[in-house]
C-alpha positions in Angstrom: -0.9 30.7 2.5 1.4 30.4 5.5 4.8 30.7 4.0 6.6 29.4 7.2 4.4 26.3 7.2 3.8 25.5 3.5 3.0 21.9 4.2 0.8 22.3 7.4 -1.8 19.3 7.5 -0.1 17.4 4.8 1.3 13.9 4.9 4.3 13.0 2.9 5.8 9.5 1.9 9.5 9.7 0.8 11.5 6.7 -0.6 15.3 6.5 0.3 18.3 4.6 -1.0 20.6 6.1 -3.6 22.3 9.3 -4.3 19.3 11.7 -4.0 18.9 13.7 -0.9 16.1 12.2 0.7 17.0 13.1 4.2 17.2 16.8 3.3 13.9 16.7 1.8 12.2 15.1 4.7 13.9 17.5 7.1 12.7 20.6 5.1 9.1 19.1 4.8 9.0 18.6 8.5 10.1 22.1 9.1 7.1 23.1 7.0 4.6 21.2 9.0 4.3 17.9 7.1 4.0 14.6 8.8 6.8 12.7 7.0 7.3 8.9 6.7 10.3 7.5 5.1 10.6 3.9 3.5 13.2 2.0 1.5 12.9 2.0 -2.3 12.0 -1.9 -2.2 9.2 -1.5 0.5 6.2 -0.9 -1.8 4.8 -4.3 -0.9 4.5 -3.3 2.8 1.6 -1.5 4.6 2.3 2.2 3.7 1.0 5.2 5.7 -1.6 7.4 3.7 0.0 10.3 2.0 -1.0 13.1 -0.2 2.7 13.7 -1.2 4.9 11.1 -2.5 8.6 11.8 -3.1 10.3 9.1 -5.1 14.0 9.6 -4.1 15.2 6.0 -4.2 17.5 4.9 -7.1 21.0 3.6 -7.4 22.8 4.9 -10.5 25.6 3.2 -12.4 27.3 6.1 -14.3 29.3 3.6 -16.7 28.5 3.5 -20.3 25.9 0.9 -21.3 28.4 -1.4 -23.0 30.2 -1.8 -19.6 27.0 -2.5 -17.6 26.0 -6.3 -17.5 22.2 -7.0 -18.1 21.6 -7.9 -14.6 23.2 -4.7 -13.3 21.0 -2.6 -15.8 17.8 -4.6 -14.6 18.8 -3.7 -11.0 19.2 0.0 -11.8 15.7 0.0 -13.5 14.2 -1.9 -10.7 15.7 0.8 -8.2 14.5 3.7 -10.2 11.8 3.3 -12.8 10.1 0.3 -11.3 10.3 1.5 -7.8 8.7 4.9 -8.8 5.9 3.2 -10.6 5.3 0.8 -7.7 5.0 3.4 -5.2 2.8 5.6 -7.3 0.5 2.5 -7.7 0.6 1.9 -4.0 -0.4 5.4 -2.9 -2.7 6.3 -5.7 -5.9 4.9 -4.2 -5.5 7.2 -1.2 -4.9 10.2 -3.3 -7.9 9.4 -5.5 -10.0 9.2 -2.3 -8.7 12.6 -1.1 -9.2 14.2 -4.7 -5.6 15.6 -4.4 -2.0 14.5 -4.4 1.6 15.6 -5.4 3.9 13.3 -6.8 7.5 14.2 -7.0 10.0 12.0 -8.9 13.8 12.4 -8.6 16.3 11.1 -11.1 19.9 12.3 -12.3 20.2 15.5 -14.3 21.0 14.6 -18.1 22.2 18.3 -19.0 25.2 18.7 -21.3 28.3 18.1 -19.2 26.8 16.0 -16.6 28.7 12.8 -17.9 26.3 10.4 -16.2 26.6 7.6 -18.8 24.2 6.1 -21.2 22.8 3.5 -18.8 21.8 6.3 -16.3 20.3 8.1 -19.3 18.1 5.5 -20.3 16.6 5.0 -16.7 16.5 8.8 -16.0 14.9 9.6 -19.3 12.2 6.9 -18.7 11.5 8.5 -15.3 11.1 11.9 -17.0 8.6 10.5 -19.5 6.7 8.5 -17.0 6.1 11.5 -14.9 4.3 13.3 -17.8 2.3 10.3 -18.4 1.3 9.9 -14.8 0.0 13.6 -14.9 -1.9 13.0 -17.9 -3.7 10.0 -16.3 -4.5 11.5 -12.8 -4.7 15.3 -13.2 -8.5 15.2 -13.5 -8.3 13.9 -9.9 -6.1 16.9 -8.9 -3.2 14.6 -8.6 0.0 16.3 -10.0 3.3 14.6 -11.0 6.4 16.6 -11.6 10.1 15.6 -11.8 13.4 17.1 -10.2 16.5 16.3 -12.1 19.3 16.4 -9.5 23.0 17.0 -10.1 25.5 14.6 -8.4 29.3 14.8 -8.7 31.1 12.1 -10.6 34.5 11.7 -12.1 34.8 13.4 -15.6 31.7 15.6 -15.0 32.1 19.3 -15.2 31.5 21.6 -12.2 28.2 23.6 -12.4 28.4 27.2 -12.9 27.2 28.0 -9.3 29.7 25.4 -7.9 28.8 22.1 -6.3 25.3 21.8 -4.9 24.0 20.5 -1.7 20.9 18.5 -0.9 19.0 21.6 0.2 18.9 22.9 -3.4 17.0 19.9 -4.6 15.0 20.0 -1.3 13.7 23.3 -1.8 12.5 22.5 -5.3 10.8 19.5 -4.1 9.1 21.8 -1.4 7.9 24.1 -4.1 6.5 21.2 -6.1 4.8 20.0 -2.9 3.1 23.0 -1.9 0.3 25.3 -3.3 2.7 27.9 -4.8 3.3 25.4 -7.8 -0.4 24.4 -8.1 -0.5 25.3 -12.0 2.7 23.4 -12.6 1.9 19.8 -14.1 4.1 17.2 -15.6 7.2 19.3 -15.6 10.9 18.5 -15.3 12.9 21.3 -13.9 16.5 20.6 -13.4 18.4 21.5 -10.1 21.8 21.7 -11.7 23.4 25.1 -11.1 23.6 25.9 -14.8 25.0 22.7 -16.3 23.5 23.3 -19.7 25.7 26.4 -20.0 29.1 24.6 -18.9 31.9 25.8 -21.1 29.9 28.5 -22.8 29.9 31.3 -20.3 32.0 32.2 -17.3 31.3 30.4 -14.0 30.2 32.4 -10.9 33.4 34.1 -9.6 35.7 32.0 -11.9 36.9 31.0 -15.2 35.3 28.7 -17.8 34.5 25.2 -16.5 
């Protein structure tokens, strides 16, 4: 395995639009030798390039409580996240099945304690988490893996992670690990990149006081 070019000879399709760090993921994948194409989250009906890596990074997230989100606003959030994820998986799956390999990486907001993302986001993100596991169950016999990266984004009222505020490279490196052979035995998992949000308020933050 070439650790400087972990994705040599691979083709990746990355959806963009929303708070997830799609551009950072694309840049890192290119550095590691992948041929990368980027498309909007609503472009699943267009002719798409063949890819053996799909990163579903599109999704617009409304952090208000469910009671403050109108039905059409909630449907729009579902469309940009869960529905977009499902439609792109359906679009690329024939090519992955023909190759008998594929890595699918779904991004959604982190729901750890202290994230304060709101119940509407929790409903959509939780659906993406569960859907990821089901996709793996359906297609792992074809050597197609699906995993999920819950990412942290800063919102008013949310706590600061123990390691401080993240940047896009933190999520991008997790996506790279999922996409390459180092994670070949990891299937249907959800590994948050949140700097220790589950521990906020319980132990001291790095170099500081309790958050």
